[in-house]
C-alpha angles and dihedrals in degrees: 000000000000119000124233093250090067102041097102091047092054091053091048090053090052088055090048089056091060094041102046097022090049091049095053092043090055092047100046113337098083090043094055091044104042109007113133103188122123110293095044109138144164092287103047146351126248126209137036094080110168086020114244138135139204092178103114094196096050102027095096093049093047095048094043091050091047094053093046094046092044088059089053091049094051091044090058088056095043088059088060093055091068093056092048095046124140099008108054124097113239095228089053092048090053089060092047090050092048096052101031085087087076089061093049105039098065097052087046088057093047092053106034110021115089090234093048117118098235093042088057091047091055098249117167124227107139100176108013113280087147106024094044113019101031090046091049094044096050092044088052091050093052091045096051092047091051093045093048123215125316116263110285094002097130104022095071096249095105124068116231092204120132108251097212115014092176093059090044091056092045089052090050090053091051091052091045095058093036087057089062089059093048097046096041092042091053089079083072098222149011098237122111110354096334092100088059091053089047091055090048089051089053093052096046091045089055095045091048092051090047090053092048092047093050089050091051095050096044092041091054092048091052097042096041107035092155129057110350100032098178110040114204093216090056091052095046097044092044092056093043093046089053091050093050091049096054093046094090098053102021098126095041104040126094118241094253090049089052090053092051094044091049093047092055091043091053091048091053092046096053098043101038092076089065091060090044091053092048087061090051092245111149109220103168099195104021097260095154096052097041100040108022106032096036090046092056090051090048092053092047092047088062088060089053104041106026121125130186112275109234094178106060102353094245088151136015100182132091125228127231098274093047096057100270095120120211098314099098091037089054092050091050091049092049090050091050094050093045093051091047094051094044093047095045094051098041095044091049090052093048095046092045091054092048092046094051094044106042103354127251104222124066122230123276091250092053092047091053093047095044131238094264091069099035101041103026106025091237113140108185096147121138123233091257092050091051090051091053091048092049090049091054091047091052091049088057094045092249124144122261107279098204134057123226091274094054097256117144113243113213103216092201099052100019086231121143122223106205123216113279088235109027116223103252134164123200128187123189140163146137116269120171094331092311121114113209126197121184121186129185117193134166116280093004132105112246107262123208117201127188119202135171123265118291097020115158103246090204087072089063097043127001092220091066117072109178132127097219117316119237099203133037108266140166129214121195124187 
């Protein structure tokens, strides 16, 4: 769970994923994934660096594929940001985002490029359970192990409560409907029979998410019969785990298979965090369970439920329950293990280089204060939160971080970051044809202004919008 003092920073890091991850994917990511120049082999593509095209016949296809695949590449990095939350320096994360494309682009080639080794073996990963989610989940696991837990995470001094459940559910809805675009769009067209496969992908995506959601709700009710009966994290992770699981077989599965695959995926996503916590691994938003564990199940499920595709020939193999034996299941298992090993080794190397060069983890002081204040100058802390921060600073022998008005004092620059919403109190009302406005703001003497009846209070202070109050009133914000 991410605390309120880091919410803005998390959103900034998601933007960084598109900015820096998109840049590197344009420079070399697409080339290593889908380049077709001489030298292209089973491991990587060659060509199309700094992606561009003058080929009038193929330009539309190249650019459309680039945009779609760039969204996959940046998604793989965005997954990592959740695992690194609340203790990673932004400048370090920018470097991770820039070079994480190197971790993603090679598995993408293996799975989706015609020359790729797993493509040639007949492996199935329609919309990126392996190339996107497994890569992101394993990178997140390595990152959170290297960063070590957040301060107080396992000693009982830090609350594990979700800071804003409403925003968490809204975010889940956005991902939910975005998943329909990813899974349906992974048929790469609507011509011929592709539109039929896209509609099947939509149905199975929905049934899988339903299965995962049901698992999350029932699982929470069973595990937490007292107090909070329906835990929001169970609901969110159940739905998302179901969506990740169906990603591999979305266009080829039957609706009932999607429901079953999603149910198991949701089950893995909501209970994996318990095992992760037992190992004292701090995974703030459940990245490992949702994206890594559920993705492995999704890849293996293709080896169980796949049938030959008679519409567009996306697959010609049968899964285990349809008489195909263990061949396809073995291929899917080999692909899963290969991606895990590649991702673990390459992500460790990348994070190690970043850590030794500029440092990954922020200072203790910055972690206590929160990245919103330190890295963005946004002080939206409440009075109670400031007291807790001051108490932690005092326990470490550090100076008081706030002035009497609640402004953060930057010890390095002596600059004050004021509260995002200054504590102000205004009183106004009509008294014998005199309109009185009193404002109290930090570091200012309390002014008292008398104005005639009917004055627009907004003219005195923009925060007050009132065309002449009739009764004495006070507003505090």
